[in-house]
Backbone as XML, in Angstrom:
<?xml version="1.0"?>
<chain id="A" units="angstrom">
  <residue number="1" name="MET">
    <atom name="N" x="-8.273" y="-13.211" z="-28.704"/>
    <atom name="CA" x="-8.073" y="-11.892" z="-28.130"/>
    <atom name="C" x="-8.947" y="-11.750" z="-26.883"/>
  </residue>
  <residue number="2" name="ILE">
    <atom name="N" x="-8.393" y="-11.138" z="-25.856"/>
    <atom name="CA" x="-9.116" y="-10.937" z="-24.598"/>
    <atom name="C" x="-9.811" y="-9.583" z="-24.643"/>
  </residue>
  <residue number="3" name="SER">
    <atom name="N" x="-11.106" y="-9.587" z="-24.381"/>
    <atom name="CA" x="-11.844" y="-8.331" z="-24.346"/>
    <atom name="C" x="-11.514" y="-7.587" z="-23.055"/>
  </residue>
  <residue number="4" name="PRO">
    <atom name="N" x="-11.696" y="-6.262" z="-23.038"/>
    <atom name="CA" x="-11.415" y="-5.500" z="-21.813"/>
    <atom name="C" x="-12.198" y="-6.008" z="-20.609"/>
  </residue>
  <residue number="5" name="ALA">
    <atom name="N" x="-13.441" y="-6.419" z="-20.810"/>
    <atom name="CA" x="-14.233" y="-6.932" z="-19.695"/>
    <atom name="C" x="-13.607" y="-8.212" z="-19.136"/>
  </residue>
  <residue number="6" name="ASN">
    <atom name="N" x="-13.148" y="-9.096" z="-20.011"/>
    <atom name="CA" x="-12.497" y="-10.326" z="-19.559"/>
    <atom name="C" x="-11.176" y="-10.035" z="-18.868"/>
  </residue>
  <residue number="7" name="ALA">
    <atom name="N" x="-10.445" y="-9.043" z="-19.353"/>
    <atom name="CA" x="-9.183" y="-8.654" z="-18.719"/>
    <atom name="C" x="-9.449" y="-8.144" z="-17.313"/>
  </residue>
  <residue number="8" name="ASP">
    <atom name="N" x="-10.508" y="-7.342" z="-17.137"/>
    <atom name="CA" x="-10.859" y="-6.835" z="-15.811"/>
    <atom name="C" x="-11.245" y="-7.981" z="-14.882"/>
  </residue>
  <residue number="9" name="ASP">
    <atom name="N" x="-12.028" y="-8.933" z="-15.387"/>
    <atom name="CA" x="-12.431" y="-10.084" z="-14.585"/>
    <atom name="C" x="-11.215" y="-10.914" z="-14.184"/>
  </residue>
  <residue number="10" name="SER">
    <atom name="N" x="-10.293" y="-11.085" z="-15.118"/>
    <atom name="CA" x="-9.084" y="-11.860" z="-14.855"/>
    <atom name="C" x="-8.243" y="-11.177" z="-13.777"/>
  </residue>
  <residue number="11" name="PHE">
    <atom name="N" x="-8.073" y="-9.861" z="-13.882"/>
    <atom name="CA" x="-7.305" y="-9.133" z="-12.878"/>
    <atom name="C" x="-7.975" y="-9.233" z="-11.520"/>
  </residue>
  <residue number="12" name="MET">
    <atom name="N" x="-9.282" y="-9.062" z="-11.475"/>
    <atom name="CA" x="-9.989" y="-9.115" z="-10.186"/>
    <atom name="C" x="-9.849" y="-10.492" z="-9.546"/>
  </residue>
  <residue number="13" name="GLN">
    <atom name="N" x="-9.851" y="-11.542" z="-10.337"/>
    <atom name="CA" x="-9.665" y="-12.883" z="-9.793"/>
    <atom name="C" x="-8.262" y="-13.024" z="-9.194"/>
  </residue>
  <residue number="14" name="ILE">
    <atom name="N" x="-7.256" y="-12.548" z="-9.897"/>
    <atom name="CA" x="-5.875" y="-12.582" z="-9.388"/>
    <atom name="C" x="-5.775" y="-11.731" z="-8.123"/>
  </residue>
  <residue number="15" name="TYR">
    <atom name="N" x="-6.373" y="-10.551" z="-8.141"/>
    <atom name="CA" x="-6.327" y="-9.661" z="-6.982"/>
    <atom name="C" x="-6.965" y="-10.322" z="-5.758"/>
  </residue>
  <residue number="16" name="LYS">
    <atom name="N" x="-8.154" y="-10.887" z="-5.946"/>
    <atom name="CA" x="-8.845" y="-11.536" z="-4.830"/>
    <atom name="C" x="-8.057" y="-12.735" z="-4.302"/>
  </residue>
  <residue number="17" name="THR">
    <atom name="N" x="-7.363" y="-13.422" z="-5.175"/>
    <atom name="CA" x="-6.608" y="-14.603" z="-4.780"/>
    <atom name="C" x="-5.360" y="-14.245" z="-3.977"/>
  </residue>
  <residue number="18" name="TYR">
    <atom name="N" x="-4.646" y="-13.176" z="-4.366"/>
    <atom name="CA" x="-3.324" y="-12.905" z="-3.798"/>
    <atom name="C" x="-3.228" y="-11.680" z="-2.897"/>
  </residue>
  <residue number="19" name="ARG">
    <atom name="N" x="-4.263" y="-10.889" z="-2.782"/>
    <atom name="CA" x="-4.159" y="-9.649" z="-1.992"/>
    <atom name="C" x="-3.840" y="-9.925" z="-0.528"/>
  </residue>
  <residue number="20" name="ASN">
    <atom name="N" x="-4.450" y="-10.929" z="0.060"/>
    <atom name="CA" x="-4.188" y="-11.233" z="1.472"/>
    <atom name="C" x="-2.777" y="-11.759" z="1.683"/>
  </residue>
  <residue number="21" name="THR">
    <atom name="N" x="-2.285" y="-12.544" z="0.750"/>
    <atom name="CA" x="-0.912" y="-13.040" z="0.831"/>
    <atom name="C" x="0.072" y="-11.879" z="0.772"/>
  </residue>
  <residue number="22" name="VAL">
    <atom name="N" x="-0.128" y="-10.996" z="-0.188"/>
    <atom name="CA" x="0.761" y="-9.842" z="-0.345"/>
    <atom name="C" x="0.697" y="-8.956" z="0.897"/>
  </residue>
  <residue number="23" name="PHE">
    <atom name="N" x="-0.499" y="-8.675" z="1.374"/>
    <atom name="CA" x="-0.640" y="-7.834" z="2.562"/>
    <atom name="C" x="0.017" y="-8.495" z="3.769"/>
  </residue>
  <residue number="24" name="GLY">
    <atom name="N" x="-0.201" y="-9.781" z="3.962"/>
    <atom name="CA" x="0.371" y="-10.491" z="5.104"/>
    <atom name="C" x="1.887" y="-10.449" z="5.113"/>
  </residue>
  <residue number="25" name="ILE">
    <atom name="N" x="2.496" y="-10.682" z="3.970"/>
    <atom name="CA" x="3.959" y="-10.616" z="3.878"/>
    <atom name="C" x="4.435" y="-9.205" z="4.147"/>
  </residue>
  <residue number="26" name="ALA">
    <atom name="N" x="3.777" y="-8.233" z="3.521"/>
    <atom name="CA" x="4.177" y="-6.834" z="3.691"/>
    <atom name="C" x="4.040" y="-6.394" z="5.144"/>
  </residue>
  <residue number="27" name="PHE">
    <atom name="N" x="2.963" y="-6.792" z="5.791"/>
    <atom name="CA" x="2.760" y="-6.409" z="7.188"/>
    <atom name="C" x="3.789" y="-7.076" z="8.093"/>
  </residue>
  <residue number="28" name="SER">
    <atom name="N" x="4.123" y="-8.324" z="7.803"/>
    <atom name="CA" x="5.100" y="-9.016" z="8.641"/>
    <atom name="C" x="6.484" y="-8.376" z="8.528"/>
  </residue>
  <residue number="29" name="TYR">
    <atom name="N" x="6.798" y="-7.803" z="7.380"/>
    <atom name="CA" x="8.079" y="-7.115" z="7.211"/>
    <atom name="C" x="8.060" y="-5.712" z="7.809"/>
  </residue>
  <residue number="30" name="THR">
    <atom name="N" x="6.976" y="-4.976" z="7.575"/>
    <atom name="CA" x="6.966" y="-3.550" z="7.929"/>
    <atom name="C" x="6.348" y="-3.262" z="9.286"/>
  </residue>
  <residue number="31" name="LYS">
    <atom name="N" x="5.488" y="-4.150" z="9.779"/>
    <atom name="CA" x="4.747" y="-3.941" z="11.044"/>
    <atom name="C" x="3.878" y="-2.688" z="10.995"/>
  </residue>
  <residue number="32" name="SER">
    <atom name="N" x="3.460" y="-2.308" z="9.791"/>
    <atom name="CA" x="2.651" y="-1.110" z="9.594"/>
    <atom name="C" x="1.566" y="-1.401" z="8.559"/>
  </residue>
  <residue number="33" name="SER">
    <atom name="N" x="0.318" y="-1.175" z="8.944"/>
    <atom name="CA" x="-0.787" y="-1.384" z="8.004"/>
    <atom name="C" x="-0.713" y="-0.429" z="6.828"/>
  </residue>
  <residue number="34" name="ALA">
    <atom name="N" x="-0.360" y="0.819" z="7.103"/>
    <atom name="CA" x="-0.281" y="1.815" z="6.030"/>
    <atom name="C" x="0.796" y="1.445" z="5.020"/>
  </residue>
  <residue number="35" name="ASP">
    <atom name="N" x="1.966" y="1.061" z="5.498"/>
    <atom name="CA" x="3.042" y="0.655" z="4.582"/>
    <atom name="C" x="2.656" y="-0.614" z="3.824"/>
  </residue>
  <residue number="36" name="ALA">
    <atom name="N" x="2.005" y="-1.555" z="4.514"/>
    <atom name="CA" x="1.585" y="-2.792" z="3.861"/>
    <atom name="C" x="0.571" y="-2.504" z="2.749"/>
  </residue>
  <residue number="37" name="CYS">
    <atom name="N" x="-0.349" y="-1.588" z="2.996"/>
    <atom name="CA" x="-1.327" y="-1.215" z="1.958"/>
    <atom name="C" x="-0.631" y="-0.578" z="0.758"/>
  </residue>
  <residue number="38" name="ASP">
    <atom name="N" x="0.350" y="0.270" z="1.018"/>
    <atom name="CA" x="1.109" y="0.888" z="-0.074"/>
    <atom name="C" x="1.845" y="-0.175" z="-0.887"/>
  </residue>
  <residue number="39" name="ILE">
    <atom name="N" x="2.407" y="-1.149" z="-0.205"/>
    <atom name="CA" x="3.128" y="-2.218" z="-0.893"/>
    <atom name="C" x="2.172" y="-3.051" z="-1.735"/>
  </residue>
  <residue number="40" name="VAL">
    <atom name="N" x="0.987" y="-3.332" z="-1.220"/>
    <atom name="CA" x="-0.011" y="-4.079" z="-1.996"/>
    <atom name="C" x="-0.291" y="-3.332" z="-3.302"/>
  </residue>
  <residue number="41" name="GLN">
    <atom name="N" x="-0.494" y="-2.033" z="-3.207"/>
    <atom name="CA" x="-0.748" y="-1.243" z="-4.416"/>
    <atom name="C" x="0.431" y="-1.313" z="-5.376"/>
  </residue>
  <residue number="42" name="ASP">
    <atom name="N" x="1.640" y="-1.142" z="-4.850"/>
    <atom name="CA" x="2.826" y="-1.170" z="-5.707"/>
    <atom name="C" x="3.009" y="-2.522" z="-6.388"/>
  </residue>
  <residue number="43" name="VAL">
    <atom name="N" x="2.783" y="-3.598" z="-5.651"/>
    <atom name="CA" x="2.953" y="-4.938" z="-6.212"/>
    <atom name="C" x="1.937" y="-5.189" z="-7.325"/>
  </residue>
  <residue number="44" name="PHE">
    <atom name="N" x="0.695" y="-4.786" z="-7.125"/>
    <atom name="CA" x="-0.304" y="-5.022" z="-8.166"/>
    <atom name="C" x="-0.115" y="-4.102" z="-9.369"/>
  </residue>
  <residue number="45" name="ILE">
    <atom name="N" x="0.433" y="-2.930" z="-9.156"/>
    <atom name="CA" x="0.796" y="-2.075" z="-10.300"/>
    <atom name="C" x="1.895" y="-2.758" z="-11.105"/>
  </residue>
  <residue number="46" name="LYS">
    <atom name="N" x="2.875" y="-3.326" z="-10.417"/>
    <atom name="CA" x="3.935" y="-4.058" z="-11.119"/>
    <atom name="C" x="3.357" y="-5.257" z="-11.867"/>
  </residue>
  <residue number="47" name="TYR">
    <atom name="N" x="2.377" y="-5.933" z="-11.272"/>
    <atom name="CA" x="1.746" y="-7.070" z="-11.943"/>
    <atom name="C" x="1.048" y="-6.621" z="-13.228"/>
  </residue>
  <residue number="48" name="ILE">
    <atom name="N" x="0.296" y="-5.539" z="-13.146"/>
    <atom name="CA" x="-0.409" y="-5.034" z="-14.326"/>
    <atom name="C" x="0.583" y="-4.620" z="-15.412"/>
  </residue>
  <residue number="49" name="SER">
    <atom name="N" x="1.695" y="-4.030" z="-14.999"/>
    <atom name="CA" x="2.702" y="-3.533" z="-15.940"/>
    <atom name="C" x="3.616" y="-4.631" z="-16.464"/>
  </residue>
  <residue number="50" name="SER">
    <atom name="N" x="3.595" y="-5.772" z="-15.825"/>
    <atom name="CA" x="4.520" y="-6.855" z="-16.145"/>
    <atom name="C" x="4.218" y="-7.458" z="-17.513"/>
  </residue>
  <residue number="51" name="LYS">
    <atom name="N" x="5.274" y="-7.794" z="-18.204"/>
    <atom name="CA" x="5.153" y="-8.483" z="-19.493"/>
    <atom name="C" x="5.412" y="-9.981" z="-19.339"/>
  </residue>
  <residue number="52" name="ASN">
    <atom name="N" x="5.518" y="-10.435" z="-18.076"/>
    <atom name="CA" x="5.794" y="-11.845" z="-17.797"/>
    <atom name="C" x="4.649" y="-12.732" z="-18.247"/>
  </residue>
  <residue number="53" name="THR">
    <atom name="N" x="4.998" y="-13.922" z="-18.680"/>
    <atom name="CA" x="4.007" y="-14.966" z="-18.884"/>
    <atom name="C" x="4.243" y="-15.983" z="-17.775"/>
  </residue>
  <residue number="54" name="PHE">
    <atom name="N" x="3.188" y="-16.395" z="-17.138"/>
    <atom name="CA" x="3.292" y="-17.262" z="-15.980"/>
    <atom name="C" x="2.900" y="-18.684" z="-16.352"/>
  </residue>
  <residue number="55" name="ASN">
    <atom name="N" x="3.616" y="-19.622" z="-15.758"/>
    <atom name="CA" x="3.376" y="-21.044" z="-16.009"/>
    <atom name="C" x="2.605" y="-21.660" z="-14.853"/>
  </residue>
  <residue number="56" name="GLY">
    <atom name="N" x="1.373" y="-21.240" z="-14.676"/>
    <atom name="CA" x="0.532" y="-21.827" z="-13.646"/>
    <atom name="C" x="0.450" y="-20.998" z="-12.379"/>
  </residue>
  <residue number="57" name="ASP">
    <atom name="N" x="-0.409" y="-21.471" z="-11.481"/>
    <atom name="CA" x="-0.684" y="-20.748" z="-10.244"/>
    <atom name="C" x="0.525" y="-20.653" z="-9.323"/>
  </residue>
  <residue number="58" name="GLU">
    <atom name="N" x="1.331" y="-21.707" z="-9.259"/>
    <atom name="CA" x="2.510" y="-21.674" z="-8.387"/>
    <atom name="C" x="3.514" y="-20.621" z="-8.849"/>
  </residue>
  <residue number="59" name="HIS">
    <atom name="N" x="3.648" y="-20.456" z="-10.149"/>
    <atom name="CA" x="4.561" y="-19.449" z="-10.696"/>
    <atom name="C" x="4.061" y="-18.039" z="-10.358"/>
  </residue>
  <residue number="60" name="ILE">
    <atom name="N" x="2.760" y="-17.827" z="-10.502"/>
    <atom name="CA" x="2.185" y="-16.520" z="-10.158"/>
    <atom name="C" x="2.381" y="-16.247" z="-8.671"/>
  </residue>
  <residue number="61" name="ARG">
    <atom name="N" x="2.085" y="-17.236" z="-7.840"/>
    <atom name="CA" x="2.228" y="-17.075" z="-6.392"/>
    <atom name="C" x="3.674" y="-16.763" z="-6.012"/>
  </residue>
  <residue number="62" name="ALA">
    <atom name="N" x="4.619" y="-17.477" z="-6.590"/>
    <atom name="CA" x="6.039" y="-17.232" z="-6.315"/>
    <atom name="C" x="6.442" y="-15.831" z="-6.749"/>
  </residue>
  <residue number="63" name="TRP">
    <atom name="N" x="5.921" y="-15.377" z="-7.891"/>
    <atom name="CA" x="6.219" y="-14.029" z="-8.376"/>
    <atom name="C" x="5.705" y="-12.994" z="-7.376"/>
  </residue>
  <residue number="64" name="PHE">
    <atom name="N" x="4.466" y="-13.150" z="-6.919"/>
    <atom name="CA" x="3.914" y="-12.201" z="-5.952"/>
    <atom name="C" x="4.722" y="-12.180" z="-4.660"/>
  </residue>
  <residue number="65" name="ILE">
    <atom name="N" x="5.118" y="-13.331" z="-4.177"/>
    <atom name="CA" x="5.902" y="-13.387" z="-2.945"/>
    <atom name="C" x="7.245" y="-12.685" z="-3.127"/>
  </residue>
  <residue number="66" name="ARG">
    <atom name="N" x="7.954" y="-12.987" z="-4.196"/>
    <atom name="CA" x="9.271" y="-12.398" z="-4.423"/>
    <atom name="C" x="9.178" y="-10.885" z="-4.614"/>
  </residue>
  <residue number="67" name="VAL">
    <atom name="N" x="8.229" y="-10.424" z="-5.405"/>
    <atom name="CA" x="8.078" y="-8.985" z="-5.645"/>
    <atom name="C" x="7.680" y="-8.276" z="-4.351"/>
  </residue>
  <residue number="68" name="THR">
    <atom name="N" x="6.821" y="-8.892" z="-3.564"/>
    <atom name="CA" x="6.420" y="-8.283" z="-2.283"/>
    <atom name="C" x="7.616" y="-8.148" z="-1.356"/>
  </residue>
  <residue number="69" name="ILE">
    <atom name="N" x="8.417" y="-9.181" z="-1.231"/>
    <atom name="CA" x="9.596" y="-9.115" z="-0.370"/>
    <atom name="C" x="10.550" y="-8.030" z="-0.855"/>
  </residue>
  <residue number="70" name="ASN">
    <atom name="N" x="10.754" y="-7.959" z="-2.159"/>
    <atom name="CA" x="11.630" y="-6.916" z="-2.700"/>
    <atom name="C" x="11.091" y="-5.513" z="-2.421"/>
  </residue>
  <residue number="71" name="GLU">
    <atom name="N" x="9.784" y="-5.333" z="-2.541"/>
    <atom name="CA" x="9.187" y="-4.023" z="-2.237"/>
    <atom name="C" x="9.361" y="-3.683" z="-0.757"/>
  </residue>
  <residue number="72" name="CYS">
    <atom name="N" x="9.227" y="-4.669" z="0.103"/>
    <atom name="CA" x="9.418" y="-4.439" z="1.534"/>
    <atom name="C" x="10.841" y="-3.989" z="1.831"/>
  </residue>
  <residue number="73" name="LYS">
    <atom name="N" x="11.797" y="-4.605" z="1.164"/>
    <atom name="CA" x="13.194" y="-4.229" z="1.369"/>
    <atom name="C" x="13.483" y="-2.826" z="0.865"/>
  </residue>
  <residue number="74" name="ASN">
    <atom name="N" x="12.693" y="-2.362" z="-0.112"/>
    <atom name="CA" x="12.901" y="-1.016" z="-0.655"/>
    <atom name="C" x="12.402" y="0.088" z="0.280"/>
  </residue>
  <residue number="75" name="ILE">
    <atom name="N" x="11.555" y="-0.270" z="1.231"/>
    <atom name="CA" x="10.997" y="0.743" z="2.146"/>
    <atom name="C" x="11.969" y="1.025" z="3.266"/>
  </residue>
</chain>
């Protein structure tokens, strides 16, 4: 079982790893820092809410890229 402290540490590690990637993709689509920041928040909320199990770092990275692109298209 994962303790809440470990869950927070795990999320922060994922956030630190992928936040720049998500922001970069969002900014390249929207050309707006404010919209890109909103998309970063939305993508990480979806990550927290997700029931997906990921098969390694490449799977997580691909998920973040795809979800970010989809969020950009929704704006």
